C-alpha positions as CSV (number, residue, x, y, z in Angstrom):
1,M,66.1,4.3,4.0
2,T,65.9,5.7,0.7
3,L,67.8,3.9,-2.2
4,S,69.5,6.6,-4.1
5,P,69.6,6.1,-8.4
6,D,73.4,6.2,-8.2
7,M,74.3,2.3,-7.5
8,T,78.1,3.3,-6.9
9,E,76.3,4.6,-3.9
10,L,75.2,1.4,-2.3
11,P,76.3,-0.2,0.6
12,D,78.5,-2.7,0.6
13,D,77.2,-4.6,3.8
14,I,75.0,-7.6,2.9
15,E,72.6,-6.7,5.8
16,Q,72.0,-3.4,5.0
17,L,71.2,-4.6,1.6
18,K,68.8,-7.0,2.2
19,A,66.8,-4.2,4.1
20,M,66.8,-2.7,1.0
21,L,66.0,-5.5,-0.6
22,I,63.0,-5.7,1.7
23,Q,61.9,-2.2,1.7
24,L,61.2,-1.9,-2.4
25,H,59.5,-5.1,-2.1
26,Q,57.0,-4.3,0.6
27,E,56.4,-0.6,-1.0
28,K,56.1,-2.9,-4.3
29,L,53.1,-4.3,-2.4
30,Q,51.7,-1.3,-1.2
31,A,51.7,0.1,-4.5
32,E,50.0,-3.0,-6.2
33,Q,47.1,-2.7,-3.0
34,A,46.5,0.8,-3.6
35,V,46.2,0.0,-7.0
36,Q,44.1,-2.9,-6.9
37,A,41.7,-0.6,-4.6
38,Q,41.1,2.1,-7.1
39,Q,40.8,-0.5,-9.8
40,E,38.0,-1.9,-7.2
41,T,36.9,1.5,-6.4
42,I,36.5,2.6,-10.5
43,M,34.7,-0.6,-10.9
44,E,32.4,0.2,-8.0
45,L,31.8,4.0,-9.5
46,E,31.0,2.0,-13.3
47,T,28.4,0.0,-11.8
48,K,26.7,2.4,-9.9
49,V,27.0,5.1,-13.1
50,Q,25.9,1.9,-15.1
51,L,22.7,1.5,-12.5
52,L,22.1,5.2,-12.7
53,I,22.0,5.2,-16.3
54,E,19.4,2.0,-16.4
55,Q,16.9,3.7,-13.9
56,L,16.9,6.9,-16.3
57,N,16.5,4.7,-19.2
58,L,13.8,3.3,-17.2
59,S,12.1,6.4,-15.7
60,K,12.3,8.4,-19.4
61,S,10.6,5.4,-20.7
62,K,7.9,4.7,-18.1
63,R,7.3,8.8,-18.7
64,F,7.4,9.8,-22.2
65,C,7.2,6.1,-23.8
66,S,4.4,3.5,-25.0
67,Q,3.7,1.0,-21.9
68,S,2.8,-2.1,-24.6
69,E,4.5,-5.2,-23.3
70,K,4.6,-6.3,-26.7
71,T,8.0,-7.9,-28.1
72,P,9.1,-5.4,-30.5
73,K,10.5,-6.7,-34.0
74,G,13.9,-7.7,-33.5
75,T,16.7,-9.6,-34.4
76,F,15.3,-12.9,-32.6
77,N,11.9,-12.7,-34.0
78,E,12.2,-11.9,-38.2
79,A,12.3,-15.2,-39.3
80,E,9.4,-16.3,-37.2
81,Q,7.1,-12.6,-38.2
82,Q,7.9,-13.4,-42.1
83,N,5.1,-16.5,-41.6
84,T,2.5,-14.4,-40.4
85,V,3.1,-10.9,-42.4
86,A,0.6,-12.3,-45.1
87,K,-2.0,-13.7,-42.6
88,S,-1.8,-10.2,-40.5
89,L,-2.3,-8.1,-43.7
90,D,-5.8,-10.1,-44.3
91,Q,-6.8,-9.6,-41.4
92,R,-6.4,-6.1,-41.3
93,K,-9.9,-4.5,-39.9
94,K,-11.4,-3.1,-42.9
95,P,-11.9,0.7,-42.7
96,G,-14.9,2.9,-42.7
97,R,-18.1,3.8,-40.2
98,K,-19.0,1.0,-38.1
99,P,-22.9,0.6,-38.1
100,L,-24.8,2.1,-35.1
101,P,-26.4,-0.8,-32.8
102,A,-29.1,-2.4,-33.9
103,E,-31.0,-2.5,-30.5
104,L,-30.6,1.7,-29.8
105,E,-34.2,3.2,-30.6
106,R,-34.8,4.7,-34.2
107,E,-36.5,7.6,-34.8
108,V,-37.4,8.0,-38.4
109,Q,-37.2,10.9,-40.2
110,K,-38.7,11.5,-43.6
111,H,-38.2,13.8,-46.5
112,E,-40.0,14.1,-49.3
113,L,-39.7,16.8,-52.5
114,N,-42.0,19.1,-52.3
115,A,-42.8,18.8,-56.1
116,P,-41.7,15.8,-57.4
117,Y,-41.2,16.7,-60.9
118,C,-39.0,16.4,-64.0
119,E,-36.6,19.2,-65.0
120,C,-36.9,18.4,-68.8
121,C,-39.7,17.7,-69.8
122,N,-42.3,18.8,-66.1
123,E,-43.7,15.0,-66.1
124,P,-44.4,13.9,-61.7
125,L,-41.7,12.0,-60.9
126,H,-42.9,8.8,-59.1
127,Q,-41.1,6.6,-56.3
128,C,-38.8,4.5,-57.2
129,G,-36.4,3.7,-53.8
130,V,-35.3,5.2,-50.9
131,E,-31.7,6.2,-49.6
132,T,-30.8,5.8,-46.0
133,S,-28.2,6.9,-43.5
134,E,-28.2,7.4,-39.8
135,E,-26.8,10.2,-37.2
136,L,-26.5,9.5,-33.4
137,K,-28.8,11.2,-31.0
138,I,-27.3,11.4,-27.6
139,L,-29.9,13.5,-25.1
140,P,-28.5,14.8,-21.7
141,Q,-28.9,12.9,-18.3
142,K,-32.7,12.4,-17.9
143,V,-34.1,13.9,-14.8
144,S,-38.1,12.7,-14.0
145,V,-40.5,12.7,-10.9
146,I,-41.9,9.4,-9.4
147,R,-45.3,10.1,-7.6
148,H,-46.5,7.8,-5.8
149,E,-50.0,7.6,-4.2
150,R,-51.7,5.5,-2.5
151,V,-54.9,5.2,-2.3
152,K,-56.8,4.4,1.6
153,Y,-59.5,3.0,2.3
154,A,-62.1,2.7,5.4
155,C,-65.1,0.7,6.0
156,R,-68.6,2.1,5.9
157,Q,-70.2,-0.5,8.2
158,C,-67.6,0.5,10.6
159,E,-68.0,3.7,10.0
160,N,-72.0,3.2,10.7
161,T,-72.0,0.9,13.6
162,R,-68.1,2.0,15.9
163,T,-66.9,4.7,17.0
164,E,-64.2,4.7,15.2
165,S,-63.1,3.3,11.6
166,K,-59.8,1.5,10.9
167,I,-57.9,3.6,7.3
168,I,-56.2,1.2,5.5
169,T,-53.6,2.9,3.3
170,A,-52.3,0.9,-0.4
171,P,-48.7,-0.4,0.5
172,K,-46.0,2.2,-1.4
173,P,-43.0,-0.9,-3.0
174,A,-40.2,-1.6,-1.0
175,S,-37.2,0.6,-1.2
176,M,-33.2,-0.1,-0.4
177,I,-33.4,2.8,1.2
178,P,-36.3,3.8,3.5
179,K,-38.1,7.1,3.0
180,S,-35.4,8.1,1.0
181,I,-36.3,10.7,-2.1
182,G,-33.6,7.7,-4.4
183,S,-36.1,5.4,-6.1
184,A,-33.9,2.4,-7.8
185,E,-33.0,4.4,-11.3
186,A,-31.5,6.8,-9.7
187,F,-29.7,4.7,-7.2
188,A,-28.0,2.4,-10.2
189,A,-27.3,6.2,-12.3
190,V,-25.6,7.9,-9.4
191,V,-23.7,4.2,-8.5
192,T,-22.8,3.8,-12.0
193,A,-21.2,7.4,-12.6
194,K,-19.1,6.9,-9.7
195,Y,-18.3,3.2,-10.0
196,V,-17.8,1.9,-14.0
197,D,-17.4,5.8,-15.5
198,A,-14.9,7.3,-12.2
199,L,-17.5,10.4,-12.0
200,P,-16.8,11.7,-8.1
201,L,-19.8,12.1,-6.2
202,Y,-19.1,16.4,-6.2
203,R,-19.6,16.1,-10.2
204,Q,-22.2,14.3,-10.6
205,V,-24.0,16.5,-7.4
206,D,-22.9,19.6,-10.2
207,I,-24.7,17.7,-12.7
208,L,-28.0,17.1,-10.8
209,N,-28.3,21.1,-9.9
210,R,-28.0,21.5,-13.6
211,S,-31.8,20.1,-14.1
212,G,-32.8,21.7,-10.8
213,I,-32.0,18.8,-8.8
214,E,-30.5,19.7,-5.0
215,I,-29.0,17.0,-3.5
216,S,-26.0,16.9,-1.0
217,R,-22.7,15.3,-1.3
218,A,-23.5,13.9,1.7
219,T,-26.5,12.3,0.6
220,L,-25.0,10.2,-2.6
221,A,-22.1,9.4,-0.6
222,N,-24.6,8.0,1.9
223,W,-27.1,6.1,-0.7
224,C,-23.6,4.2,-2.1
225,V,-22.7,3.2,1.6
226,Q,-26.1,1.7,2.5
227,L,-26.4,0.4,-0.8
228,G,-23.2,-1.2,-1.1
229,S,-24.1,-2.7,2.6
230,K,-26.9,-4.2,1.3
231,V,-25.9,-6.0,-1.6
232,Q,-23.8,-8.2,1.0
233,V,-26.1,-11.1,0.5
234,V,-25.5,-11.3,-3.0
235,I,-21.7,-10.7,-2.7
236,D,-21.6,-13.6,-0.2
237,A,-23.1,-15.8,-2.8
238,M,-20.8,-15.0,-5.5
239,K,-18.3,-15.5,-3.1
240,T,-19.7,-19.2,-2.4
241,K,-19.2,-20.2,-6.2
242,L,-15.8,-18.4,-6.4
243,L,-14.6,-20.8,-4.1
244,T,-15.8,-23.9,-5.7
245,E,-13.8,-23.3,-8.8
246,N,-10.6,-25.0,-9.7
247,L,-8.8,-21.3,-10.3
248,I,-8.8,-19.0,-8.5
249,C,-7.0,-15.6,-9.5
250,A,-5.8,-12.9,-7.7
251,D,-4.1,-9.6,-7.0
252,E,-4.1,-6.4,-5.1
253,T,-3.8,-2.8,-4.7
254,T,-3.8,-0.1,-2.6
255,V,-6.3,2.3,-1.3
256,Q,-6.2,5.6,1.3
257,V,-8.6,5.4,4.5
258,L,-9.1,8.5,6.2
259,R,-11.3,7.5,9.1
260,E,-9.3,4.1,10.0
261,E,-8.5,3.2,14.2
262,D,-5.2,2.7,15.1
263,K,-4.1,4.3,11.6
264,K,-3.0,7.7,10.3
265,A,-5.0,9.3,7.7
266,Q,-2.0,8.4,5.3
267,S,-1.4,5.3,5.6
268,K,-2.0,2.4,3.0
269,S,-4.6,-0.1,3.4
270,Y,-5.7,-2.7,0.8
271,M,-8.3,-3.8,-2.2
272,W,-7.0,-7.8,-3.2
273,V,-8.8,-8.9,-6.1
274,Y,-10.0,-12.3,-6.6
275,R,-11.5,-13.9,-10.1
276,S,-12.4,-16.6,-11.9
277,G,-10.1,-18.2,-14.3
278,E,-10.1,-17.0,-18.2
279,Y,-11.9,-19.7,-19.1
280,V,-14.8,-19.8,-17.0
281,E,-18.1,-19.1,-18.8
282,R,-19.8,-16.9,-16.1
283,P,-16.9,-15.2,-14.1
284,V,-16.9,-13.6,-10.6
285,V,-15.1,-11.1,-9.6
286,I,-15.0,-10.4,-6.0
287,Y,-12.9,-7.0,-4.1
288,D,-12.2,-7.4,-0.4
289,Y,-10.9,-4.8,1.2
290,Q,-8.1,-5.0,4.2
291,P,-6.8,-2.3,6.2
292,N,-3.0,-4.3,5.8
293,R,-1.4,-6.3,2.9
294,S,-0.7,-9.4,5.4
295,A,-0.7,-12.9,4.3
296,S,-4.1,-13.1,6.9
297,C,-6.0,-11.4,4.6
298,A,-5.6,-14.2,1.9
299,Q,-5.7,-17.0,4.2
300,D,-9.2,-15.8,5.7
301,F,-11.0,-15.5,2.2
302,L,-9.5,-18.7,0.4
303,T,-10.8,-20.5,4.0
304,G,-11.2,-24.1,2.7
305,Y,-10.2,-23.5,-0.8
306,T,-8.1,-26.3,-3.0
307,G,-8.1,-25.3,-5.6
308,Y,-5.2,-23.5,-8.5
309,L,-3.9,-20.2,-7.2
310,L,-2.6,-17.9,-10.1
311,A,-1.1,-14.7,-8.8
312,D,1.8,-13.0,-8.5
313,G,5.0,-13.3,-6.8
314,Y,4.1,-12.0,-3.7
315,S,5.2,-14.0,-0.6
316,A,1.7,-13.9,1.3
317,Y,0.1,-16.0,-1.3
318,D,2.7,-18.8,-0.3
319,T,1.0,-19.2,3.2
320,L,-1.4,-21.0,2.1
321,D,-1.1,-24.4,2.3
322,E,-3.6,-26.4,0.6
323,V,-3.7,-24.2,-2.6
324,T,-1.1,-24.7,-6.4
325,Q,0.0,-21.7,-6.5
326,A,0.7,-20.9,-10.8
327,A,2.8,-17.9,-10.9
328,C,2.4,-14.8,-13.7
329,M,4.1,-14.9,-17.1
330,A,3.5,-11.4,-17.8
331,H,5.1,-10.6,-15.0
332,V,8.7,-12.1,-16.1
333,R,8.2,-10.5,-19.5
334,R,8.1,-7.0,-17.5
335,K,10.7,-7.5,-15.9
336,F,12.8,-8.5,-18.9
337,T,11.1,-5.6,-20.3
338,D,12.3,-3.1,-18.1
339,A,15.6,-4.2,-18.1
340,Q,15.6,-4.1,-22.4
341,T,14.8,-0.3,-21.9
342,A,17.3,0.4,-18.9
343,S,19.7,-0.9,-20.6
344,P,22.2,2.4,-22.4
345,S,23.0,-0.8,-24.9
346,K,21.2,-0.2,-28.5
347,K,22.1,-3.9,-29.1
348,A,20.1,-7.2,-29.1
349,G,21.6,-8.1,-25.7
350,K,20.2,-11.2,-22.7
351,A,17.1,-9.2,-22.4
352,D,16.0,-10.2,-25.8
353,V,16.9,-14.2,-25.9
354,A,14.4,-13.9,-22.8
355,L,12.1,-12.2,-24.4
356,S,11.8,-14.3,-27.2
357,F,11.2,-17.0,-25.0
358,I,8.6,-15.9,-23.6
359,R,7.1,-13.9,-27.1
360,K,7.2,-17.8,-28.6
361,L,4.7,-19.0,-25.4
362,Y,2.4,-16.4,-26.0
363,V,2.2,-17.6,-29.8
364,V,0.9,-20.9,-28.6
365,E,-1.3,-19.7,-26.2
366,K,-2.7,-17.8,-29.0
367,K,-3.5,-20.8,-30.9
368,A,-4.7,-22.3,-27.4
369,K,-7.5,-19.9,-26.8
370,A,-10.3,-20.6,-29.2
371,M,-9.3,-24.6,-27.7
372,D,-11.6,-26.5,-24.8
373,A,-9.2,-27.3,-21.6
374,E,-8.2,-31.0,-22.5
375,A,-7.4,-29.0,-25.9
376,R,-5.1,-26.6,-24.5
377,Q,-3.1,-29.0,-22.2
378,K,-1.8,-31.1,-25.1
379,L,-0.9,-28.2,-27.0
380,R,0.5,-27.1,-24.1
381,Q,2.9,-29.9,-23.5
382,Q,3.4,-30.8,-27.0
383,E,4.8,-27.0,-28.0
384,S,5.2,-24.7,-24.6
385,K,6.8,-27.6,-22.2
386,P,10.3,-27.9,-24.8
387,L,9.8,-23.9,-25.0
388,L,10.0,-23.4,-21.7
389,D,12.7,-26.3,-20.8
390,E,14.9,-24.4,-23.2
391,F,14.3,-20.8,-21.1
392,K,15.3,-22.2,-18.3
393,Q,18.6,-23.7,-19.7
394,W,19.6,-20.3,-21.0
395,L,18.5,-18.6,-17.2
396,D,21.1,-21.6,-15.5
397,A,23.9,-20.9,-17.8
398,Q,23.8,-17.0,-16.5
399,N,26.1,-18.0,-13.9
400,A,27.8,-14.6,-12.8
401,L,24.2,-12.9,-12.6
402,P,24.4,-8.3,-13.7
403,K,23.9,-6.7,-11.4
404,G,21.2,-4.0,-11.8
405,A,17.3,-4.8,-14.1
406,L,19.1,-7.7,-15.9
407,G,20.0,-9.5,-12.8
408,K,16.8,-8.5,-11.0
409,A,14.3,-9.9,-13.9
410,I,17.0,-13.6,-14.0
411,N,17.0,-14.0,-10.5
412,Y,12.6,-13.0,-10.1
413,A,11.8,-15.6,-13.5
414,Q,14.2,-18.4,-11.5
415,N,12.9,-17.7,-8.4
416,Q,9.3,-18.3,-10.0
417,W,10.3,-21.2,-11.9
418,P,8.0,-24.1,-10.5
419,K,5.3,-21.9,-10.0
420,L,5.7,-20.6,-13.2
421,L,4.8,-24.2,-15.0
422,T,2.1,-24.8,-13.2
423,Y,-0.6,-24.4,-15.9
424,L,1.0,-26.6,-17.9
425,E,-1.2,-28.9,-15.5
426,N,-4.5,-28.0,-16.9
427,G,-5.9,-26.2,-19.3
428,D,-7.8,-24.2,-17.7
429,I,-5.1,-21.6,-16.2
430,S,-4.0,-19.1,-17.9
431,I,-0.1,-18.7,-18.6
432,D,-0.4,-15.0,-16.7
433,N,-2.4,-13.0,-14.5
434,N,-3.2,-10.0,-16.9
435,V,-7.3,-10.8,-16.6
436,T,-7.4,-9.6,-13.1
437,E,-5.2,-6.5,-13.6
438,R,-7.2,-5.8,-16.2
439,D,-10.4,-5.5,-13.2
440,I,-8.3,-3.9,-11.2
441,R,-7.1,-0.9,-13.3
442,P,-11.2,0.2,-13.2
443,F,-10.7,0.7,-9.6
444,T,-7.3,3.1,-9.5
445,T,-8.8,4.9,-12.3
446,G,-11.5,5.7,-10.2
447,R,-9.1,6.1,-7.4
448,K,-7.4,8.9,-9.1
449,N,-10.6,11.0,-9.3
450,W,-12.0,10.4,-6.0
451,M,-8.4,9.7,-4.0
452,F,-9.8,7.8,-0.7
453,S,-12.7,6.5,1.2
454,T,-13.6,8.7,4.4
455,S,-14.4,5.4,6.4
456,V,-14.2,2.0,7.0
457,D,-17.5,1.6,5.9
458,G,-17.1,3.6,3.0
459,A,-14.3,1.1,1.5
460,K,-15.9,-1.9,1.8
461,A,-18.8,-0.7,0.2
462,S,-17.2,0.4,-2.4
463,A,-15.6,-3.3,-2.5
464,N,-19.3,-4.7,-2.9
465,L,-20.2,-2.3,-4.9
466,Y,-16.8,-2.9,-7.1
467,S,-17.6,-6.4,-7.3
468,L,-20.4,-6.3,-8.8
469,V,-19.4,-3.3,-11.4
470,M,-16.4,-5.4,-12.9
471,T,-18.7,-9.5,-12.7
472,C,-21.2,-7.7,-14.8
473,R,-18.3,-6.4,-17.1
474,A,-16.4,-9.7,-17.2
475,N,-19.9,-11.4,-18.1
476,D,-20.7,-8.4,-20.8
477,I,-23.5,-6.7,-19.0
478,N,-24.6,-3.1,-18.7
479,P,-24.3,-2.4,-15.2
480,Y,-26.6,-0.1,-14.5
481,Y,-29.2,-2.0,-15.9
482,Y,-28.3,-4.9,-13.3
483,F,-27.9,-1.9,-10.7
484,R,-31.6,-1.0,-11.6
485,H,-33.2,-4.9,-11.8
486,L,-31.4,-5.0,-8.6
487,F,-32.1,-2.2,-6.6
488,S,-36.1,-2.8,-7.7
489,E,-35.5,-6.6,-6.7
490,L,-33.4,-7.2,-3.5
491,P,-35.7,-5.2,-0.9
492,K,-38.6,-7.5,-1.7
493,R,-36.6,-10.6,-0.7
494,D,-35.8,-12.2,2.8
495,P,-32.6,-12.4,3.4
496,A,-32.6,-16.3,3.4
497,V,-33.7,-16.7,-0.1
498,D,-31.6,-17.8,-2.4
499,M,-29.9,-15.3,-4.2
500,A,-29.3,-17.1,-7.6
501,D,-31.5,-15.3,-9.7
502,L,-29.4,-12.0,-8.5
503,M,-26.4,-13.4,-9.8
504,P,-25.6,-11.1,-12.8
505,W,-25.5,-13.9,-15.1
506,N,-28.4,-14.7,-14.7
507,V,-30.7,-11.3,-14.9
508,E,-32.1,-11.0,-18.8
509,I,-32.2,-7.6,-18.9
510,T,-32.1,-4.8,-21.9
511,G,-32.9,-1.5,-22.0
512,A,-36.1,-1.2,-22.6
513,D,-37.3,-3.1,-19.2
């Protein structure tokens, strides 16, 4: 039934008028529903556009911009930064060249005048001092050969009185790889180049070829696998020490192994990294190769451990029953930094508010860094706890969580909140897990160069050698000199003997050794 715009044509019958009104009402409802559907579609499209803009901004930032997570100067910290301007100016590094290390060998070259006579009066000059300056001298890799001459001995009496005489030969020093042409120095150089300097083995082959030494890549790879396997006794001793500490930090990253049972070559395996806390005097770093990222990997490594565990929000760590979990504030900051970067608006928003809270927490940590554990805990209770309480109230006030990066950041912080407070309990716990992430970075840098491990044995050997490299770095020890000492001493030891004196922090070595 269609109504005529001419009101004079309306029927006089009441039933017909009722029917017309009902039809008009239905058409109105249908129109309103259509409008509502269109509005919902528009809102959905606007949300999608907003999310796409956030993803684009975040992608562009990660590709082209600085990756620093430091909070920039802005609306929420200008006032507080005014108090630190003068201090920061006083603490600026003085310009100028740093002196060369005093422990380096010095080659003195003395420069004198051939005829020290005065130009004006032609009288002889006398020495009145010496002006010194230093230049850095770098020589290419030095390659030499150790020739072992084993003296043979025979008995004159036996030669005269018996039909045969026994010949005794002086023993050769024990080697990490018997019958190999490599010395402890050669092994140390190859391992240091690969696991410290991220220099692939094929490049090391080229470097050796320039010195006239022809060693195949397969030989160098075999050295690394055998060396990594034979230092297992040292790694076990380091792990025993780590499991007795009050705090262990954990993280993991991927590694590709080509020949792994029941797995495709393209599949991912994992390097789990466990480390002493940031404030430990003699830190231990252990890489643990595992074929997957399941919770059983962490459970097996941390069997019997009952202390604190500082890690990210990965759910596998939640399966550890007797461990007290601590979360990483840097991961929370990273989420809000991404939200800030992804936001299309240049005005200060909710992400800036959250980052301001986090920045204030790190100001407290900067003051607490030089303190002992007890004083650090006391300072956190006095200054950090009120900030965290205020931060939590702000998070809870964000009822209608926005979609996109900001909503994910708020959700992540709320889900991790109980663990984020754990560091207030004990001064040995850090506010974040950055120290472990820094220990993973050399592995990821090396992975870009060598890309994969050929076998499981190779991956396990790499894990052991990286463990020693990163423990050396954490204890300010030159890895090459440590490996040279270790590869000289370890072959002389019975595996059942205590290895405490071979721990990196117990080895006192210098470049002159």
